[in-house]
Each structure stands twice: as structure tokens, then as C-alpha cells.
C-alpha positions, 0 to 999 in steps of 0.5 A: 831835485828833492831827494827820495827821503824828502819826497817820502817825508812830504807825502807822508806828512801830507797824507797823515794830516788829511790833506785834500786830494788836490793838495796831494796831487799838487805835491806829486806834480812837483819836480820829483823823480817819477820812479821814486814817486811810483815806488812810494805810491805803488810799492806792490809793483816793485821788489822789497828793496828799491834802488833810489840812486845810481851806483857810484862804485866801480863795476867790480865793487857792484858785482861783488855787492851783488854776489854777496846776496844769499838768495841770488836776488841781486845782479848788475845791469849794463851800466854797473848798477845793482838791480833787484830780482823781485822773484828772488828777493826775500827782504833780508835787508842785508844789501840795504845795510851793506850799501855805503852810498845808501842807494838801496832802501826798503819798501815803504808801505805807508802811503797805500796804507793811509789810502786804505784807511782814508778811502773808507768802506772797509775796516782796516785792522793793524795786526802787531808782531809779538816783538812789539812789546815796549818798542815805542817806549816802556810806557806804551802798553799793548792797550795804549798802542791799540788806542793809538792805532784807532786814532790813526783810523784803524778799526782795531788792533789784533796781537798776532801772538794769539795766532802764534798760539794756534800755530803752536798747537798745530806744530805740537800736534804734528810733532806728536803725530810724526815723531815716533822714533829717535831718528825722526825730526821736525823743522819748525815752519811757521815764523821766519820767512828767511828761514823758510826761504833758506830751506826752500832754495838752499836745503830743499832736501830737508823740506819733507820735515817741514810741516805745511803751516802758514806763519802767524801773520798769515793765519791772523790776516786770513782769520780776520778776513774770514770773520769779517769779509771785506776787511783789510789787514796791515801787519806791523813788525821789525822785519823787512822779510815780512813784506816779501812774505806777504806777496808770495802768491799762495798766501798773498790773500792774507795781508794787504800791506806791511809796516815796520816799527820804524814806519809806524814811528814815522806815522805817529810823529807826522800825525802828532800822536803820542801812544804813551799818553793814550788811554788803555784798551787792553785785551789779553788774549794770548798765552805765554807760548804765543808771546815768546815767539818774538825771541830766539828759542821761543817757538821751541819752548812753546811747542815743547810745553804744548806737547807736554801739555797735550801728551804728558806721558809721551816717551820721546820728548821734544829735544830742541836746538835753535839758531838765530842769524843767517850764518848760524842757521846755515851751520845748523842745517849743515850739521843736520845734513852731516848727522852731527845733531841728535835733536828732533825739533830744529828752530831757525830765525834769520835775525840774531836774537830772533824777531826782536833783532829784526832790522827795523826794531826800535830798541836793542835785541837784549832789552827787547828779549827781556821785555818779551819774556816779561810780557810772556810771564804776565800772560793769563795762561801758560800754553795755548791748550789752556787758553780759552780764547784759542778754543773759542776762536777755532770754533768760530773759524770752523774747527770743531776740535783742536785735533782738526787743525791737522786736517788739510784746511785752507786757512792755516795750511800751505803747500811748499 
């Protein structure tokens, strides 16, 4: 019986090359594991992490593996196999990296994404994380990447950094409205689903200090669907946790599927598309602030600059501290609870280095951080306040003023 990876490769290769439905059905009817096949065709039915083989380790070793999950998403069944609780899994990928037998793999969303594209009738948009810069090589600019996605059949590509601009404005306005004494503080809410999961499940008492904001990914998906009803949205980034975030019930309306950079590289390879050779289709819409969200400290810097731009005479300035990587985030929150911090803005990212250190990034986090900083410096505007595209987009979405972002709208606000 062919392996999971063999099945994955054959089905993706057939789908991306435009095989007829009859040919695809023939492939599906071969001697493949039916569970593997159903996972690939219907990933939304399963957790973000799949078990594709029986555990060969002892029951004690399997139980030890399950016990290491920070979010209590793993357990062992009566046969000693590790299972994943879909309601608890946030897609941190720690168990995937830890499994020596490689029996745990992350969700693959390529096949349903290609089905959306080939089905026709509704435009499908690729929305790319700010960490995308130079992931596919130094020669692949955002403009060339946009052309490559169109060659795959996407209707277009939108940089999520533009919506990081909008969430920066929202968090800066929240800070200006709520941080009035030296004892007040705010925990940034919008970027990392692992950070939010830690707060919601382990540090619930701190949630009143988290603004009710969606992530830039969710904001982008919802905005596209409001402006173009019926459109479909596929998020692309280095993060597996985004696959779980996209399924959370209160925000599942925003993004249809999530692909990692590695999945997109597979798509380009199977389709024989070379982004570095594509024509430029460049549209610079984001500010420096939105672009640097991809690296640790970027959100803090963006919000700090935005608060200063909105209220330059403010007496209480943004005093930010950051942590990246789960152990550092836990230490930061424990220090906060114990009164060891005097900061008023706390940023956490589940991956070391921020999103650029995501588990499915294609380049090292240091190089990726440098690329993100360079791209930020090249932005036509320094902050969202100076970005004319932000103001125009807010008007089109029904926000008459920047300050109206503080209203309890359904587009950029969620209830934790």
C-alpha cells in the first residue's frame, strides 16, 4: 500500500495539472488507505494534526508524548496510539516535530483549495502573511508572487500587511483610550493564535486586558468577502496554528483554507511555475508598521509609532516588552502575574523570532527577519495613520472615521 506522502504527491500532481475528474477518480480508487484519502480530500473534518500511522513506541512513551502538549490536545487510545482532540489542538506543531516515527503530520489543504479554483463560479483570492518576503527566493518579489498565484488560477493576491495596518490603528486607539494610569496595561491580541490560546486556556484572568480584535488574517478575509460577496479566501503563511484559527466557530466565516509556504512551494513545483521568472504585478498598499508584524517586536513597534502619531503629546508612552517562543511567552505572563513587570504593552508570539520563525517557513528566521525589516523600510508610508489606502479601505468598508474602529463592529471585533 502506498505511503501517505506518495498519495499526497500523486493527488496534488494530478489536480494541479488539470487531470479530468475521471482520471482523478481512478487514482482515488487505487489501493490507498481510505483514512489518508479522506484527510486529504476533506481536511476540515479532522484536527490540524493527523496521525497517519500506528505508534510503534511503548504505551508509556506514547503517554509521555501526549503529556507534553501544552494545550492538552493529545491523548492515547486503548491501543496505545496518540490521538488528537480537534477541540483542543491549536496547531502549534510541537508534536509533529517531536514524533520520531513521523506518524504525525499537519493538515494539508492543497486539494480542496485546487477544487475551489477549478470549480469556478466564485473568485478565489490568495492572502499572504507579512512573513512572505523572499521566502521563495530573493528574486521573488510580492509583485512576481502575485503573478504566480494568478497563473495557478487565483483571482488575485492581497497582502495581509494592509490589514495589519488596520489592526495597528485599532490597538493604538484602544491603548490611547484605556491606558490612563501607570498601573494599566494591554496585551496585544491580533497576531498569534498560539499566544491567544495560551491566554484563553492557561491565563484566563488576564483576558480583560486583551482588546477584542480579530487577527489581520481574519480581517483581510472578512473584508474581501464584504467587498466581493461570494468570494473565497485562502491564507498563505509559515504557521500551522493559522489552520486551527481559521476553523474557530466565531471567525470561521473569514478564511476558507490555509496553506503553508511549504504547501505553496509544492504547488509551484507540481505546476511547473517559477515565480522568480514571472512579470511584476506590484501594488504597494501597506505601511512600515504593517510589514514588520512578521518579526518579534514588530507589533509593539507598529503600535508605539501609531500611538505617537495619533497623540504626540501623550504623557504615558507605550512601554513594551516582547516574548517569542512558547517558553518565553509563559515566562513573560508569569512575570506579569507576579508583578515583576512595569510595561504597559505586552506582545507575545508562539514561534521564536515571531512569524518568520514559523514551523513551515522556507528560510531561516534571522534571514527572514532581515528581509522583513528591509521590506518595511521600503514602504511608502511609515505608519497606518499616513497610509491613504487604509483610510480609503475603511471608508469602503463602512467606517466613516479612523476612530469608528473602536465601535463594536462585527468585521474587526470578536468576543473572547
